[in-house]
BAVO-599880 format. One record per atom (N, C-alpha, C): atom name; residue number from 1; x, y, z; chain; residue in one letter. Coordinates in steps of 0.05 Angstrom, whole numbers, plus 5000, padded with zeros to 4 digits. Layout:
REM residues N
CA / NUM / X / Y / Z / A / A
...
//
This chain:
REM residues 91
N / 1 / 2628 / 1513 / 0354 / A / M
CA / 1 / 2630 / 1534 / 0374 / A / M
C / 1 / 2649 / 1526 / 0396 / A / M
N / 2 / 2651 / 1501 / 0402 / A / S
CA / 2 / 2670 / 1492 / 0423 / A / S
C / 2 / 2699 / 1496 / 0415 / A / S
N / 3 / 2705 / 1495 / 0389 / A / D
CA / 3 / 2732 / 1501 / 0380 / A / D
C / 3 / 2739 / 1530 / 0386 / A / D
N / 4 / 2720 / 1547 / 0384 / A / F
CA / 4 / 2725 / 1576 / 0390 / A / F
C / 4 / 2733 / 1579 / 0419 / A / F
N / 5 / 2719 / 1566 / 0437 / A / F
CA / 5 / 2726 / 1568 / 0465 / A / F
C / 5 / 2752 / 1555 / 0472 / A / F
N / 6 / 2758 / 1533 / 0459 / A / K
CA / 6 / 2784 / 1519 / 0464 / A / K
C / 6 / 2807 / 1537 / 0454 / A / K
N / 7 / 2802 / 1550 / 0431 / A / D
CA / 7 / 2822 / 1568 / 0421 / A / D
C / 7 / 2828 / 1591 / 0440 / A / D
N / 8 / 2807 / 1603 / 0451 / A / I
CA / 8 / 2810 / 1625 / 0470 / A / I
C / 8 / 2825 / 1615 / 0495 / A / I
N / 9 / 2817 / 1592 / 0505 / A / K
CA / 9 / 2830 / 1581 / 0529 / A / K
C / 9 / 2860 / 1576 / 0524 / A / K
N / 10 / 2867 / 1566 / 0501 / A / E
CA / 10 / 2895 / 1562 / 0494 / A / E
C / 10 / 2911 / 1588 / 0493 / A / E
N / 11 / 2898 / 1609 / 0481 / A / K
CA / 11 / 2912 / 1635 / 0480 / A / K
C / 11 / 2916 / 1647 / 0507 / A / K
N / 12 / 2896 / 1644 / 0525 / A / I
CA / 12 / 2898 / 1655 / 0552 / A / I
C / 12 / 2920 / 1640 / 0567 / A / I
N / 13 / 2922 / 1614 / 0564 / A / N
CA / 13 / 2943 / 1599 / 0577 / A / N
C / 13 / 2971 / 1607 / 0567 / A / N
N / 14 / 2973 / 1611 / 0541 / A / K
CA / 14 / 2999 / 1620 / 0530 / A / K
C / 14 / 3007 / 1647 / 0541 / A / K
N / 15 / 2988 / 1665 / 0543 / A / L
CA / 15 / 2994 / 1692 / 0553 / A / L
C / 15 / 3001 / 1691 / 0583 / A / L
N / 16 / 2988 / 1674 / 0598 / A / E
CA / 16 / 2995 / 1672 / 0626 / A / E
C / 16 / 3023 / 1660 / 0631 / A / E
N / 17 / 3031 / 1642 / 0614 / A / Q
CA / 17 / 3058 / 1631 / 0616 / A / Q
C / 17 / 3079 / 1651 / 0609 / A / Q
N / 18 / 3073 / 1669 / 0590 / A / K
CA / 18 / 3093 / 1690 / 0582 / A / K
C / 18 / 3094 / 1712 / 0603 / A / K
N / 19 / 3073 / 1717 / 0617 / A / K
CA / 19 / 3071 / 1740 / 0635 / A / K
C / 19 / 3092 / 1739 / 0657 / A / K
N / 20 / 3106 / 1760 / 0661 / A / E
CA / 20 / 3126 / 1762 / 0683 / A / E
C / 20 / 3111 / 1771 / 0708 / A / E
N / 21 / 3116 / 1757 / 0729 / A / K
CA / 21 / 3104 / 1765 / 0754 / A / K
C / 21 / 3125 / 1776 / 0772 / A / K
N / 22 / 3128 / 1802 / 0771 / A / N
CA / 22 / 3148 / 1816 / 0787 / A / N
C / 22 / 3135 / 1834 / 0808 / A / N
N / 23 / 3150 / 1852 / 0819 / A / I
CA / 23 / 3140 / 1869 / 0840 / A / I
C / 23 / 3117 / 1887 / 0831 / A / I
N / 24 / 3119 / 1896 / 0806 / A / W
CA / 24 / 3098 / 1914 / 0795 / A / W
C / 24 / 3072 / 1899 / 0792 / A / W
N / 25 / 3073 / 1874 / 0784 / A / Y
CA / 25 / 3049 / 1858 / 0781 / A / Y
C / 25 / 3036 / 1855 / 0809 / A / Y
N / 26 / 3052 / 1850 / 0829 / A / A
CA / 26 / 3041 / 1846 / 0856 / A / A
C / 26 / 3029 / 1872 / 0867 / A / A
N / 27 / 3043 / 1894 / 0861 / A / L
CA / 27 / 3032 / 1920 / 0871 / A / L
C / 27 / 3006 / 1928 / 0857 / A / L
N / 28 / 3004 / 1923 / 0832 / A / T
CA / 28 / 2979 / 1929 / 0818 / A / T
C / 28 / 2956 / 1911 / 0827 / A / T
N / 29 / 2963 / 1886 / 0833 / A / Y
CA / 29 / 2942 / 1867 / 0842 / A / Y
C / 29 / 2933 / 1875 / 0870 / A / Y
N / 30 / 2951 / 1882 / 0888 / A / I
CA / 30 / 2944 / 1891 / 0915 / A / I
C / 30 / 2928 / 1917 / 0914 / A / I
N / 31 / 2937 / 1935 / 0896 / A / G
CA / 31 / 2923 / 1960 / 0893 / A / G
C / 31 / 2895 / 1957 / 0883 / A / G
N / 32 / 2891 / 1940 / 0864 / A / S
CA / 32 / 2864 / 1936 / 0853 / A / S
C / 32 / 2846 / 1923 / 0874 / A / S
N / 33 / 2856 / 1904 / 0889 / A / I
CA / 33 / 2841 / 1890 / 0910 / A / I
C / 33 / 2833 / 1911 / 0932 / A / I
N / 34 / 2852 / 1928 / 0939 / A / S
CA / 34 / 2846 / 1948 / 0960 / A / S
C / 34 / 2825 / 1968 / 0951 / A / S
N / 35 / 2826 / 1976 / 0926 / A / I
CA / 35 / 2806 / 1995 / 0915 / A / I
C / 35 / 2778 / 1981 / 0915 / A / I
N / 36 / 2778 / 1956 / 0906 / A / I
CA / 36 / 2752 / 1942 / 0905 / A / I
C / 36 / 2740 / 1938 / 0932 / A / I
N / 37 / 2757 / 1936 / 0953 / A / F
CA / 37 / 2747 / 1933 / 0980 / A / F
C / 37 / 2739 / 1961 / 0992 / A / F
N / 38 / 2756 / 1981 / 0988 / A / L
CA / 38 / 2752 / 2006 / 1002 / A / L
C / 38 / 2730 / 2024 / 0990 / A / L
N / 39 / 2725 / 2021 / 0964 / A / L
CA / 39 / 2705 / 2038 / 0951 / A / L
C / 39 / 2677 / 2034 / 0963 / A / L
N / 40 / 2667 / 2010 / 0967 / A / P
CA / 40 / 2641 / 2007 / 0980 / A / P
C / 40 / 2640 / 2017 / 1009 / A / P
N / 41 / 2663 / 2014 / 1023 / A / V
CA / 41 / 2664 / 2023 / 1051 / A / V
C / 41 / 2662 / 2054 / 1052 / A / V
N / 42 / 2677 / 2067 / 1036 / A / V
CA / 42 / 2676 / 2097 / 1035 / A / V
C / 42 / 2649 / 2106 / 1026 / A / V
N / 43 / 2638 / 2093 / 1005 / A / L
CA / 43 / 2612 / 2101 / 0995 / A / L
C / 43 / 2590 / 2097 / 1016 / A / L
N / 44 / 2592 / 2074 / 1031 / A / G
CA / 44 / 2572 / 2069 / 1052 / A / G
C / 44 / 2575 / 2089 / 1075 / A / G
N / 45 / 2599 / 2097 / 1081 / A / A
CA / 45 / 2603 / 2117 / 1102 / A / A
C / 45 / 2592 / 2144 / 1094 / A / A
N / 46 / 2596 / 2151 / 1068 / A / Y
CA / 46 / 2586 / 2177 / 1058 / A / Y
C / 46 / 2555 / 2177 / 1058 / A / Y
N / 47 / 2543 / 2156 / 1049 / A / I
CA / 47 / 2514 / 2155 / 1048 / A / I
C / 47 / 2503 / 2155 / 1076 / A / I
N / 48 / 2516 / 2141 / 1095 / A / G
CA / 48 / 2507 / 2141 / 1123 / A / G
C / 48 / 2510 / 2168 / 1135 / A / G
N / 49 / 2532 / 2182 / 1129 / A / W
CA / 49 / 2536 / 2209 / 1139 / A / W
C / 49 / 2514 / 2228 / 1129 / A / W
N / 50 / 2507 / 2225 / 1103 / A / W
CA / 50 / 2486 / 2241 / 1092 / A / W
C / 50 / 2459 / 2235 / 1104 / A / W
N / 51 / 2453 / 2210 / 1109 / A / L
CA / 51 / 2428 / 2202 / 1122 / A / L
C / 51 / 2427 / 2212 / 1151 / A / L
N / 52 / 2450 / 2212 / 1165 / A / D
CA / 52 / 2450 / 2223 / 1192 / A / D
C / 52 / 2444 / 2252 / 1193 / A / D
N / 53 / 2454 / 2267 / 1173 / A / G
CA / 53 / 2449 / 2296 / 1172 / A / G
C / 53 / 2421 / 2302 / 1163 / A / G
N / 54 / 2409 / 2286 / 1146 / A / S
CA / 54 / 2383 / 2291 / 1135 / A / S
C / 54 / 2360 / 2280 / 1153 / A / S
N / 55 / 2364 / 2256 / 1162 / A / Y
CA / 55 / 2342 / 2242 / 1177 / A / Y
C / 55 / 2353 / 2231 / 1203 / A / Y
N / 56 / 2355 / 2248 / 1223 / A / K
CA / 56 / 2364 / 2239 / 1249 / A / K
C / 56 / 2340 / 2226 / 1264 / A / K
N / 57 / 2340 / 2200 / 1266 / A / I
CA / 57 / 2318 / 2185 / 1278 / A / I
C / 57 / 2329 / 2171 / 1303 / A / I
N / 58 / 2322 / 2180 / 1326 / A / G
CA / 58 / 2330 / 2166 / 1350 / A / G
C / 58 / 2360 / 2164 / 1354 / A / G
N / 59 / 2369 / 2141 / 1362 / A / K
CA / 59 / 2398 / 2137 / 1367 / A / K
C / 59 / 2411 / 2120 / 1346 / A / K
N / 60 / 2397 / 2116 / 1323 / A / T
CA / 60 / 2408 / 2101 / 1301 / A / T
C / 60 / 2430 / 2116 / 1287 / A / T
N / 61 / 2453 / 2104 / 1285 / A / S
CA / 61 / 2475 / 2117 / 1270 / A / S
C / 61 / 2477 / 2104 / 1242 / A / S
N / 62 / 2469 / 2120 / 1223 / A / W
CA / 62 / 2469 / 2110 / 1195 / A / W
C / 62 / 2498 / 2108 / 1185 / A / W
N / 63 / 2516 / 2124 / 1196 / A / T
CA / 63 / 2543 / 2123 / 1186 / A / T
C / 63 / 2556 / 2096 / 1193 / A / T
N / 64 / 2552 / 2086 / 1217 / A / I
CA / 64 / 2563 / 2060 / 1225 / A / I
C / 64 / 2550 / 2038 / 1209 / A / I
N / 65 / 2524 / 2040 / 1205 / A / T
CA / 65 / 2509 / 2020 / 1190 / A / T
C / 65 / 2519 / 2020 / 1161 / A / T
N / 66 / 2524 / 2043 / 1149 / A / G
CA / 66 / 2534 / 2044 / 1122 / A / G
C / 66 / 2562 / 2033 / 1120 / A / G
N / 67 / 2579 / 2038 / 1140 / A / I
CA / 67 / 2606 / 2027 / 1140 / A / I
C / 67 / 2605 / 1996 / 1141 / A / I
N / 68 / 2588 / 1986 / 1159 / A / L
CA / 68 / 2586 / 1956 / 1161 / A / L
C / 68 / 2575 / 1944 / 1135 / A / L
N / 69 / 2555 / 1956 / 1123 / A / I
CA / 69 / 2545 / 1946 / 1098 / A / I
C / 69 / 2567 / 1947 / 1076 / A / I
N / 70 / 2582 / 1969 / 1076 / A / G
CA / 70 / 2604 / 1972 / 1057 / A / G
C / 70 / 2626 / 1950 / 1061 / A / G
N / 71 / 2631 / 1943 / 1087 / A / I
CA / 71 / 2651 / 1922 / 1092 / A / I
C / 71 / 2641 / 1896 / 1081 / A / I
N / 72 / 2616 / 1889 / 1086 / A / F
CA / 72 / 2605 / 1864 / 1075 / A / F
C / 72 / 2605 / 1863 / 1045 / A / F
N / 73 / 2599 / 1885 / 1032 / A / I
CA / 73 / 2599 / 1886 / 1003 / A / I
C / 73 / 2628 / 1884 / 0993 / A / I
N / 74 / 2647 / 1897 / 1006 / A / G
CA / 74 / 2675 / 1895 / 0998 / A / G
C / 74 / 2686 / 1866 / 1001 / A / G
N / 75 / 2678 / 1853 / 1022 / A / I
CA / 75 / 2687 / 1825 / 1025 / A / I
C / 75 / 2674 / 1808 / 1003 / A / I
N / 76 / 2649 / 1813 / 0997 / A / Y
CA / 76 / 2636 / 1797 / 0976 / A / Y
C / 76 / 2650 / 1802 / 0949 / A / Y
N / 77 / 2657 / 1827 / 0943 / A / N
CA / 77 / 2671 / 1834 / 0918 / A / N
C / 77 / 2698 / 1819 / 0916 / A / N
N / 78 / 2713 / 1819 / 0938 / A / I
CA / 78 / 2739 / 1805 / 0937 / A / I
C / 78 / 2734 / 1775 / 0933 / A / I
N / 79 / 2714 / 1764 / 0946 / A / Y
CA / 79 / 2708 / 1736 / 0943 / A / Y
C / 79 / 2702 / 1730 / 0913 / A / Y
N / 80 / 2686 / 1747 / 0901 / A / Q
CA / 80 / 2678 / 1743 / 0873 / A / Q
C / 80 / 2703 / 1744 / 0855 / A / Q
N / 81 / 2722 / 1761 / 0860 / A / I
CA / 81 / 2745 / 1764 / 0842 / A / I
C / 81 / 2766 / 1743 / 0848 / A / I
N / 82 / 2772 / 1738 / 0873 / A / V
CA / 82 / 2794 / 1721 / 0879 / A / V
C / 82 / 2786 / 1691 / 0879 / A / V
N / 83 / 2763 / 1684 / 0889 / A / Y
CA / 83 / 2757 / 1656 / 0892 / A / Y
C / 83 / 2738 / 1644 / 0871 / A / Y
N / 84 / 2724 / 1661 / 0857 / A / K
CA / 84 / 2706 / 1650 / 0837 / A / K
C / 84 / 2721 / 1644 / 0811 / A / K
N / 85 / 2708 / 1629 / 0794 / A / K
CA / 85 / 2721 / 1622 / 0769 / A / K
C / 85 / 2725 / 1645 / 0750 / A / K
N / 86 / 2747 / 1646 / 0737 / A / D
CA / 86 / 2753 / 1667 / 0717 / A / D
C / 86 / 2744 / 1657 / 0690 / A / D
N / 87 / 2749 / 1673 / 0669 / A / I
CA / 87 / 2743 / 1666 / 0642 / A / I
C / 87 / 2760 / 1642 / 0632 / A / I
N / 88 / 2783 / 1638 / 0645 / A / K
CA / 88 / 2801 / 1617 / 0636 / A / K
C / 88 / 2790 / 1589 / 0644 / A / K
N / 89 / 2771 / 1588 / 0663 / A / D
CA / 89 / 2762 / 1563 / 0673 / A / D
C / 89 / 2737 / 1553 / 0659 / A / D
N / 90 / 2727 / 1566 / 0639 / A / F
CA / 90 / 2703 / 1556 / 0626 / A / F
C / 90 / 2709 / 1533 / 0608 / A / F
N / 91 / 2689 / 1518 / 0603 / A / K
CA / 91 / 2693 / 1493 / 0586 / A / K
C / 91 / 2688 / 1498 / 0557 / A / K
//
């Protein structure tokens, strides 16, 4: 079974060496990171806006709370993708 994983790791390394890193690669990388960050923020804002309209309780702003939760989730998503190990790092 370990030969299988070594084979996959070698194929991934060969493909990474062949891959051209030009402006389009950078733009798609930046675009995907921005979508991964912005989607939870927008979703949190929408859910907070809906909660503000449905359940107005005191002076609590659910929209701001949803945006803050979305920001934290977006930061966590970026951390998972950029700083955590990828499939190429398994043994």
